[in-house]
C-alpha positions as CSV (number, residue, x, y, z in Angstrom):
1,M,-27.0,99.1,-0.5
2,V,-29.2,96.3,-0.4
3,N,-30.1,94.4,-3.2
4,S,-32.2,91.3,-3.0
5,T,-32.4,90.4,-6.8
6,L,-28.8,90.4,-7.7
7,S,-28.3,88.9,-11.1
8,Y,-24.7,87.9,-10.8
9,F,-21.8,87.3,-8.3
10,I,-18.0,88.1,-8.9
11,L,-15.2,85.7,-7.6
12,S,-12.3,87.8,-6.6
13,T,-9.9,84.9,-6.2
14,Y,-8.8,84.3,-9.9
15,I,-5.9,86.3,-10.9
16,H,-4.5,87.1,-14.3
17,I,-2.3,84.3,-16.1
18,G,-2.2,86.1,-19.4
19,T,-1.5,83.1,-22.1
20,L,-1.1,80.5,-19.5
21,R,-4.5,80.3,-19.5
22,Y,-4.5,78.0,-22.1
23,L,-2.1,75.6,-20.8
24,Y,-4.2,75.5,-17.6
25,F,-7.4,75.0,-20.0
26,T,-6.0,71.9,-21.4
27,L,-4.3,70.3,-18.1
28,T,-7.7,70.9,-16.5
29,A,-9.8,69.9,-19.5
30,M,-7.4,66.3,-19.6
31,L,-8.2,65.9,-15.6
32,Y,-11.7,66.4,-16.1
33,L,-11.6,63.8,-19.2
34,F,-9.3,61.3,-17.1
35,I,-12.0,61.8,-14.3
36,V,-15.2,61.0,-16.4
37,I,-13.6,58.2,-18.4
38,V,-12.1,56.3,-15.1
39,N,-15.4,56.6,-13.2
40,T,-17.5,55.6,-16.0
41,S,-15.4,53.0,-17.1
42,L,-15.7,51.2,-13.3
43,I,-19.5,52.0,-13.7
44,V,-19.7,50.1,-16.9
45,V,-17.7,47.2,-15.5
46,I,-20.0,46.9,-11.9
47,C,-23.2,46.9,-14.3
48,M,-22.2,44.6,-17.1
49,N,-20.5,41.7,-15.0
50,R,-23.0,39.7,-12.7
51,R,-20.3,38.4,-10.5
52,L,-20.0,42.4,-9.1
53,H,-23.8,42.4,-8.2
54,E,-22.6,42.7,-5.0
55,P,-23.5,45.2,-2.1
56,M,-19.8,46.4,-2.1
57,Y,-19.6,47.0,-5.5
58,L,-23.2,48.5,-5.9
59,F,-22.3,51.0,-3.0
60,L,-18.9,51.7,-4.9
61,C,-21.1,52.3,-8.4
62,S,-22.8,54.8,-6.4
63,L,-19.9,56.1,-5.3
64,F,-18.4,56.5,-8.7
65,V,-21.6,58.0,-9.8
66,N,-21.3,60.7,-7.3
67,E,-17.6,61.4,-8.5
68,L,-18.9,62.4,-11.7
69,Y,-21.8,64.3,-10.5
70,G,-19.5,66.2,-8.0
71,S,-17.0,66.5,-11.1
72,T,-19.6,68.1,-13.3
73,G,-20.6,70.5,-11.1
74,L,-17.2,72.0,-10.7
75,F,-14.9,71.4,-13.7
76,P,-17.1,72.6,-16.8
77,F,-17.3,75.9,-14.5
78,L,-13.8,76.4,-13.9
79,L,-12.9,75.8,-17.6
80,V,-15.0,78.5,-18.6
81,Q,-13.8,81.2,-16.1
82,I,-10.4,80.2,-16.5
83,L,-10.6,81.3,-20.5
84,S,-13.0,84.4,-19.3
85,D,-11.3,87.8,-18.7
86,I,-14.3,88.8,-16.3
87,H,-14.9,86.3,-13.7
88,T,-18.5,86.7,-13.0
89,V,-21.3,84.1,-12.7
90,S,-25.1,84.5,-12.8
91,A,-26.8,84.0,-9.3
92,P,-29.1,81.1,-10.5
93,F,-26.2,79.0,-11.8
94,C,-24.4,79.8,-8.7
95,F,-27.0,78.3,-6.7
96,L,-26.8,75.7,-8.7
97,Q,-23.3,74.9,-8.4
98,I,-23.8,75.0,-4.7
99,F,-26.5,72.5,-4.4
100,C,-24.6,70.0,-6.5
101,L,-21.2,70.8,-4.7
102,Y,-22.5,70.6,-1.3
103,T,-24.9,67.5,-2.4
104,Y,-21.9,65.8,-3.4
105,A,-20.3,66.2,-0.3
106,H,-23.3,65.1,1.6
107,V,-23.4,62.1,-0.4
108,E,-20.0,61.0,-0.3
109,F,-19.8,61.1,3.5
110,C,-23.3,58.9,3.7
111,N,-21.9,56.6,0.8
112,L,-18.8,56.0,2.9
113,A,-20.7,55.6,6.1
114,I,-23.3,53.0,4.9
115,M,-19.7,51.0,3.2
116,S,-18.1,50.8,6.7
117,Y,-21.4,49.1,7.9
118,D,-21.3,46.8,4.7
119,R,-17.5,46.2,5.8
120,Y,-18.5,45.7,9.5
121,L,-21.4,42.6,8.5
122,A,-19.0,41.0,6.1
123,I,-15.7,40.7,8.5
124,C,-17.6,40.3,11.7
125,C,-20.8,38.6,11.0
126,P,-20.3,36.7,8.0
127,L,-22.7,34.3,8.6
128,Q,-25.5,36.2,8.5
129,Y,-24.0,39.1,5.8
130,N,-26.0,37.6,3.0
131,T,-29.3,37.8,5.5
132,R,-28.8,41.2,6.5
133,M,-27.3,42.9,3.7
134,T,-29.2,41.9,0.5
135,S,-29.2,43.4,-2.9
136,N,-33.1,44.9,-2.1
137,K,-31.8,46.3,1.0
138,V,-28.4,48.1,-0.8
139,V,-31.0,49.9,-3.5
140,I,-33.0,51.4,-0.7
141,F,-29.9,52.5,1.3
142,I,-28.4,54.0,-2.0
143,I,-31.8,55.8,-3.0
144,V,-32.4,57.0,0.9
145,I,-28.6,58.2,0.6
146,W,-29.1,60.4,-2.3
147,L,-33.1,61.6,-1.7
148,Y,-32.0,62.7,1.8
149,S,-29.2,64.4,0.8
150,F,-31.3,66.8,-2.0
151,V,-34.2,67.2,0.7
152,K,-31.8,68.0,3.4
153,F,-29.8,71.0,1.0
154,I,-32.7,72.3,-0.6
155,I,-33.8,73.7,3.0
156,T,-30.4,75.2,3.5
157,L,-30.7,76.5,-0.1
158,S,-34.3,78.0,0.4
159,L,-33.1,79.6,3.3
160,N,-30.0,81.7,1.8
161,I,-32.1,82.8,-1.5
162,R,-34.9,84.5,0.5
163,L,-31.5,86.9,1.6
164,P,-31.0,90.6,1.2
165,L,-27.7,90.8,-0.4
166,C,-25.1,93.8,0.2
167,G,-22.5,92.8,-2.3
168,N,-22.0,90.2,-4.7
169,V,-18.0,89.6,-4.4
170,I,-17.5,85.8,-3.4
171,N,-13.9,85.7,-2.3
172,S,-13.3,82.2,-3.9
173,L,-12.9,80.4,-7.3
174,Y,-16.4,79.0,-7.3
175,C,-19.7,79.6,-5.6
176,H,-19.8,78.9,-1.9
177,N,-22.7,78.7,0.6
178,Y,-21.5,80.3,3.7
179,L,-19.7,83.2,1.6
180,V,-23.1,84.5,-0.2
181,V,-24.7,84.3,3.3
182,K,-21.7,86.6,4.6
183,L,-23.0,88.6,1.6
184,A,-26.5,89.3,3.3
185,C,-27.6,92.4,5.0
186,S,-30.5,91.0,7.2
187,D,-29.9,88.7,10.1
188,T,-28.7,85.5,9.2
189,K,-28.9,83.9,13.0
190,V,-31.3,81.2,11.0
191,N,-29.1,80.2,8.4
192,N,-26.3,80.1,10.6
193,I,-27.7,77.6,13.4
194,Y,-29.2,75.6,10.4
195,G,-25.8,75.9,8.6
196,L,-24.1,74.5,11.6
197,F,-26.9,71.4,12.4
198,G,-26.2,70.6,8.8
199,V,-22.4,70.2,9.1
200,V,-23.2,68.3,12.0
201,L,-25.7,66.3,9.9
202,T,-22.9,66.1,6.9
203,I,-19.9,65.3,8.8
204,L,-20.6,64.0,12.1
205,V,-23.5,61.8,11.5
206,P,-21.9,59.7,9.6
207,L,-19.0,59.2,11.3
208,L,-21.0,57.6,14.4
209,P,-21.6,54.2,12.0
210,I,-17.9,54.3,10.6
211,F,-16.4,54.3,14.2
212,F,-18.7,51.7,15.4
213,S,-17.7,49.6,12.6
214,Y,-14.2,50.3,12.7
215,M,-14.4,49.4,16.7
216,K,-15.7,46.3,15.8
217,I,-13.6,45.2,13.4
218,L,-10.4,46.0,15.1
219,K,-11.8,44.0,17.9
220,V,-11.9,41.5,15.6
221,C,-8.7,41.5,14.2
222,F,-7.2,41.5,17.4
223,S,-8.7,38.5,18.5
224,G,-9.0,36.3,15.0
225,C,-6.7,34.8,12.5
226,K,-4.0,35.8,10.2
227,Q,-6.8,35.1,7.4
228,T,-9.4,37.4,8.9
229,R,-6.8,40.1,9.4
230,Q,-5.7,39.9,5.9
231,K,-9.1,40.0,4.6
232,A,-9.8,43.3,6.7
233,A,-6.8,44.9,5.5
234,S,-7.5,44.5,1.8
235,T,-11.1,45.7,2.1
236,C,-10.6,48.5,4.3
237,T,-7.8,49.9,3.6
238,P,-9.0,51.7,0.4
239,H,-11.8,52.8,2.2
240,L,-10.1,54.3,4.9
241,V,-7.6,56.1,2.5
242,S,-10.5,57.4,0.8
243,L,-12.4,58.6,4.0
244,L,-9.4,60.5,5.7
245,N,-8.6,62.3,2.2
246,F,-12.1,63.2,2.0
247,S,-12.5,64.6,5.6
248,F,-9.1,66.5,5.3
249,G,-10.3,68.2,1.8
250,C,-13.9,69.4,3.7
251,C,-12.4,70.5,7.1
252,F,-9.8,73.0,5.4
253,E,-12.8,74.2,2.8
254,I,-14.9,74.6,6.3
255,L,-12.0,76.4,8.2
256,Q,-11.2,78.5,4.8
257,S,-14.8,79.6,4.7
258,R,-15.6,80.5,8.4
259,F,-12.3,81.7,9.6
260,D,-9.4,84.3,8.2
261,M,-7.0,82.3,6.7
262,S,-5.4,85.4,5.6
263,G,-1.9,83.6,7.2
264,V,-1.8,81.2,4.3
265,P,-0.2,81.6,1.3
266,N,-2.8,82.5,-1.5
267,M,-1.8,80.0,-4.1
268,L,-2.0,76.8,-1.1
269,R,-5.3,78.1,-0.4
270,I,-6.3,78.0,-3.9
271,I,-5.1,74.2,-4.0
272,L,-6.5,73.4,-1.1
273,S,-10.0,74.7,-1.7
274,L,-10.0,72.7,-4.9
275,Y,-8.6,69.4,-3.0
276,F,-11.5,67.6,-2.4
277,L,-13.4,68.3,-5.5
278,I,-10.5,67.2,-7.7
279,I,-8.6,64.6,-5.7
280,Q,-11.5,62.7,-4.5
281,P,-12.7,61.6,-8.1
282,L,-9.0,60.8,-9.1
283,L,-8.0,58.5,-5.9
284,N,-11.2,56.5,-5.7
285,P,-11.7,54.6,-9.0
286,V,-8.0,54.4,-9.5
287,M,-7.4,53.1,-5.8
288,Y,-10.2,50.8,-5.6
289,G,-9.8,49.9,-9.2
290,L,-6.4,48.8,-8.4
291,Q,-7.0,47.6,-4.7
292,M,-10.2,44.9,-5.3
293,S,-8.9,42.0,-7.3
294,K,-12.8,41.1,-8.8
295,I,-12.8,44.7,-10.3
296,R,-9.4,44.8,-11.4
297,N,-10.0,41.4,-12.8
298,A,-13.2,42.3,-14.5
299,C,-11.6,45.2,-16.0
300,K,-8.7,43.0,-17.9
301,H,-11.4,40.8,-18.8
302,L,-13.5,43.3,-21.0
303,F,-10.3,44.9,-22.2
304,C,-9.1,41.3,-23.5
305,Y,-12.5,40.8,-24.9
306,K,-12.6,44.4,-26.5
307,M,-9.3,43.9,-28.0
308,L,-10.1,40.2,-29.2
309,T,-13.2,41.6,-31.2
310,V,-11.3,44.2,-32.5
311,H,-9.0,41.5,-34.0
312,R,-11.6,39.4,-35.4
313,D,-13.0,42.4,-37.3
314,I,-9.7,43.5,-38.7
315,M,-9.2,39.9,-39.9
């Protein structure tokens, strides 16, 4: 039966867990709260500390804002579904969640790509760095990344909303673009072509500047002194870990939505489907906060200042 005006979707991956739902709800809420606190704290530290108003830290600030954006697109929804007996979602909210999660992924890859270019300039062209990567250019880069990601996916979403649907059951924990397209009764050739084109733009295009940057950085490291290698390792390691972690999570989610993964245990599929939306917002602030000495010292200074202020108030 064709229905182009479905009012809701059913999420079929949720399983009955009885009273354990309250435990899962508490753990999920604590995880979301931790993500919000650590990312918000680092954003505040970078914004308040003038010594951190440098290109690399401004790009990190954009990255942390994106982690908050992506987490907010998933966690409140998960919390509601965990406590619900019937796992349904209204069609407008489903498309809104799709928009949030997909733009989050695109902004993440683009942000990591421009950060790799920033590291290339800092390591390979240190004398030209301040002229080639100014604060104004950083702001322009960040605005372009966010606007481009939003506009690009609005096109995708507009193609999907017009599709007449023959069903409303989505085999996932959250709303997924391609799984909605698979419910369509009409020809989806245009959607599939633009979807593949979108995947290329989202993943492969950002990888080009990343590969270029790291090839140049490796060349300088092999021919440079020990100090250059140490600088490259200290600034590039968190970026590489973040990139590989996010790429792994996204690749699995793309494969799971487009191919038959029935051979993979159900619980493992559930965990891996949430991997890039949970681990990345946790990993980035913790890793960069511990690895980058300027951020670490700024956090210590802010914490000590707050403790002294509280102590003075008590006295």
